[in-house]
N, C-alpha and C positions, 0 to 999 in steps of 0.2 A: 345342251344342258336343259334343265327343267324350265318349263314355262312359268314365269312369275308375273309378268306385266298383264297377263290375262286374269290374274287372281283379284278378287274383290279387295278394295281398299278397306282395311278393318276400321278406319276412322269414320268412313262415310257409308259403308255398306254398298257402295256402287261398284259395278263391274266396268273398269276402264277397258277401252279397246274392243267392245263387243260388236263392232261392225261386221257385216257379212264378208267373209274371206273367200278367195277363189276355191272352189271345190276341187278335190283331187290333188291338192298341193299341200305337202307336209311342211309345216313351219314350226319353229321353236322360238318362243319369246323369253327373254331373260330379264333379270332385275335391272330396270332402267337402261338397258342397252340392247341392241339387236343381237340375235343369236350368232355365234361363231361355231356352234357345235355341228360338225359334219354328220353326226348320227341322225339328225332330224330328217335327212333325205331318205332314210330307209327305215327308221325305227319309230313307230307311231307313239311310243311313250313320250316322245319329245314334240308331238304335234301341238297345234294351237287351240285345241278344245279346252275351254276353261274347266270343265268337269269331265274327267276321263273315267272309263269303265273297264273292268276286267273280270275274269273268272278265277276262282281260287280253289285249289285242292281237288280238282275233278279227275285226277289219276288215282284217287283213293276214296274210301268210304267214310273217312274220318268226320266230315262235317254233317250236321244234323244228327244228333245222337237220339235217334228215334227208332221205335220198332214198327212204325207204319210200313205196311207191305210195299208201298210204292217208293220207298226211300231209295235214293240213287246208289247204285253199285257200279263201279267202272267195268265196262267191256269195251272192246275195240270198236264195234259198230256204234255204240253210243258216243265214243270219243270222236268218231268221224262226223256224226251228226252235230256234235257241239262245235267242231271246227267249222262246219258249213254255216251254222247259225252265226257264229262270231264273225266270220267273213261278211256275211250278209248285212249284219247290223253295223259293223265297223268298230267293235270293241278293241281297245288298244292293246290288251295283254291277256295271256293265259299263263297262270302261275301254278306250277306243280307243287306237290307236298312231299316231304321226306320224313316218314315216321318209322318205316321198316317193319313195324308190327303194331298191334293195338295197345290200348292204354293199361290193360290189366292182364295178369297171367291166369293160367288154369282154365282157359276156355279157348282152345285153339281153333274152334270153328266159328268164333264170333265174327260178325261182319267187319268189325273195326280193323281186323288184320289184312283185309283185302286192299292191296295197293300195288299199282304198277310202278316199277323202278323209275324214278323221276327223270333221269337223263335219257333213257331209252324211249320213254313215253314222249318226252319233249322233242326229241329228234323226229319221231314219227309224226307228231302233230305239226312240226315245222314243215315236213314234206307235203302234208295234205292241206295246209292253210296258205293264204295269200296275203293276209293283212296284219294280224296281230303280232306283237312281240311274244316270243316263246321263252319262258323262264324255267331254267333248271334249278331245283332247290337242293342244297347239300349242307351237311354238318361239317364245319371246318376240321373238327377233331377226328372224323371218321374216314377221311380220304386224304389225298395228297394234291398239292397244287399242280403237279405235272399232269395228273389225270384231268382235273377240272379245267385247266387251261386248254387242253386239247379237246375235251368234250364241248366246251363253249365255242371254241373256234369252229369245230365241225358243224354245230347247229347254226352258227352265224353264216357259214357258207351255204348250208342247205336253204336258209331263208333269204339270202341276199342282204344280210345285215339287220336281222330282227331278233337276234339272240339276247339273252340276259341271264343273270344269276341272282338267286335269292340266297344270301349268305346267312346261315343259322349258326349262332355261337354255341348252341347245344343246350337242351333242357330235360331230355327224357332219360331217366336212369335205365328204364327197361330197354330202350333202343340201344344205348351204349353197352349194356350187358350182353346183348345179342352179338355184339362185335368183340366181346371179351374185354371191354374197357370199363373203367369207372369214370364218371363224369367229373370234370374239373370244377373247382370252386368258381364263383361268379367272375371275379376279376381275372383269374387265370384264363378262363374261356375267351375273354376279349383280347388278352395279350396274345393268346394262341391265334385268334382270328386275325389280328393285326399283322402278325408275322406271315400268316397264310396268304393274305392279300398282297403283301409286298413281294412275296416269291412268285405268286401267280402273275402279277403284272410284269415281273421280270421275264417270265416265260413268254408273255405276249409281246414284249418289246425288244428283247435281246436278239441281236443279229449274230452274235458270236456265242460260243459255249461259255457257261458261267458255273461257278461253284458257290454254294451257300452253306454256311455253318451257323445255325441258329439255335435258340433254346428248344424249339419244338420240332424242327425238321432240318434235314441236310439234303443238299443237291450236289451231285458230281457230274460235270460235263453236261449241264442242262441246256436244252434247246427245244423249241417247239415250233413246228411248221405244219400247215400254213398259219400265218398270223390271222387274227380276226379281220373281217371286213371293216367293222366299226373301229373308229379311232377316236380317243386313245384306247378304248376297250369296250366290250359289250356292256350294256346297262347293268347296274347293280342295285339290288333291293336288299334292305335289311330292316328287321322289325325290332329294333332296340328301344325299350320303353323305360328301363332304369336310367339313372343319371349316366352311368358308364355306357349303357347301350345307346343313349341319345348322342353321346359324344362320338361313338363309333359310327353311327349312321350319318351324323353331320359331316364327318371326315371322309367317309368312303362312298356313301350311297347316292344314287341318283333319285331313288324313291325311299323315303323313310316311312315304313308302315307302322302305324301306331294305333292304340286304343283311344277312343274318345268317350269320356263320361261326362255326365251333367248336361248343361245347356250351352247356348251359343257363346256366352262369355268364357266358359271353361274351355270349349273347343278352341276359341281364338287364342287363348293363352298357351295351350298345348302346342298348337300348330306354329304359332309365332316363335316359340322357344326353339324349335328345330331350325327354322329358317334363319333366325337371328344368330344362333350358334354357328351354323354353316357359313353364313356370310361374314360374320365378325371374326371368328377365330380361324377359319379355313379358307376364306375368300372364294367361296364357291356357292352356287345356288343348290337347293335341294327341293324336290317336290315332297309333299306330305300327303299320304293316302291313308285310308282306313279300310276295314273290311266289314261286311254285314250281310244279313240274310234278307231275301226278297220274297214277299208274297203279294202278288198283284190280284186284286179282286174287282169285280164290277161295283161292289159296294164295300164300305168299311166293315160292315157286319160279316160279309162273306169272307173277307180276308182274315179277320180276327178269328172267325170260327175255324178256318183251315189251320191257322197257327195253333189254336188251342187243341185241335185234333191231333196234330203230330208232335207238338212240343209239350203238351200236358197229358192228354189221355193216353198217348203212345210214347211218352218219354222213356228212354232207356236209363233208368235211375242209376243202376250199377255203373254203367258206362260214364255217365256224367260225374258221379262221385269219384271214380278212379281218375278221370281226366283232370278234375279240379285239384285232386291231391298231387297228381303228376306235375301240374303247373306250379305247385308250391303255394297255392292259395291257402291262406290261414283261415279255413272255413270254420273251425271251432269258435273263433272269436266273433263271428258274425251273428247278428240278430236273426231270429227265425225268418222274418220277412225278407231280410237281405239274402239269406241262403236260398229261399224259394226263388227270388228274382234271378240270382246267379244261375241256379240249376236250370230254370226255364230258358234263360238266355243261351246257355250252351246246348241244351236240347234243341233249341230253334236253329242254331247254327253259329252263335257267337257274334260279338261285335254289335254294330248298329242295326237297329230294326228299321227296315223299309217295308212296311206292311200297311196296306190300305188300297184305296183307289189310285189310278195313275196320277191324278192331280195331287193327292196327298203325298205320294212318293216324290214327285217333282218338287213340291213345296219343301220337303225336308232336304232334298238335294240342294235346293237353292240356299237354304239356311247354312248347310255345311260349306258350300262354295263361298258364301258371304263371310264365313269365319276363316277363310283362307285355304280350305282343303282343295287339293288338286285332283283327287280321284278316289274311287272305291273299288275294291275287289269284292265280287258278289258270290254268294252261294245260294242254293235252293234245294228243297227236298227233291224236286223234279226239275233239273236245270233246263232241259229242253223246252218244257212248258213255260217256265219263267222267261227264257230268252224269246220265245215266240210272242208272249204277251208284252215283253219290253219293246220288241220291235214294232208292234202294231199300235201300242197305246202310250207307252212311257216315253220312248225316244222322240216321237214327234212333239210331245209337250216340252221335252228338254230343249229341242231346237227352238221352239217358240219362246222359251224363257231365256235364250241366249247362253245356255249351258253347253250346247254342242252345235256343230254345223252339220249340214247334210253330208252323209257318207257317200263317197264315190269310190268304188273299188279301183285301186291302181292297176294300170295295164302292165302285165308281166310279159316280158319278151319271151 
């Protein structure tokens, strides 16, 4: 289960337990007790790094809503290079995206539609990588647990126990329309997802055939073999940010992916709410991660100029506006300055801004870690360039700051 005792104490800002640990050994620390989670032996999501790192959405063109010509577009050769770099650096996870199409109609050639199917891409990335957890993303309402249980188990066997799932309760009307479906209301989506996970876990655990008659799905003579390598099941991620969403994540997820606004005090409150809910109501730990865009420069001015170049001068305003509307943001009620900030944030990549010199980026990561955050999923306009710079300049400073330990590639038989 998630590492908690390596998380900073919010009362003191200190990092307990930051001694140097044996390299090459995956460990998992839990709230006030040693780990009993067998997944720590194979899945780096459960390792002992206080601040974990991953990549987000690089099977798709959805992140960085920019018209800059060097903007990332997924190809298989680029995916191979990303897998190589992630292995080299020792990032904990690669998370796919499931959008199925871009955010607005009437422009079928727009780059936002370009996306590799998440499970196929995840399985391929699983086969060519050696270290990170590989996460398949899916909408609970657009598939069936019989398929997802089998797909996740397949990836778990390909990776030797590094598979995971990103459960999306559903938010895109256009994506659902492409499947001939209308999106459910907010509470119904989570009830549907609750039932989905119950049935999927049954497929992973049942040794005999089973039937299921539920509100949203039915199963007759259900069985799934082989079972996943990870026990009790592959890692689960969920990005529930509403009150209902937070409860869903606290109940089911190993990683709750959330948005963080404001400063350290607000971060601490948001993060603690997830962890306290999971520990208090569901008697389980949960990691809390966020996502953000990364621009590493030799100087602050260089990094900010590059951000301005792609997120302001080359912002794809139509795409940003459609995305905000699709997310249900109440943009008309925002002040003009708030709307400008939101638009630039999504053009830049969304989430937290990690922009500046390596030292500035590590300083912000330290503050996030001090607030209790366990990790970040990163995006970049040019992810290969970002990863190369992270490897040579940022990660060594993270190690010096006690946020990560040196990475040693595990030996694969």
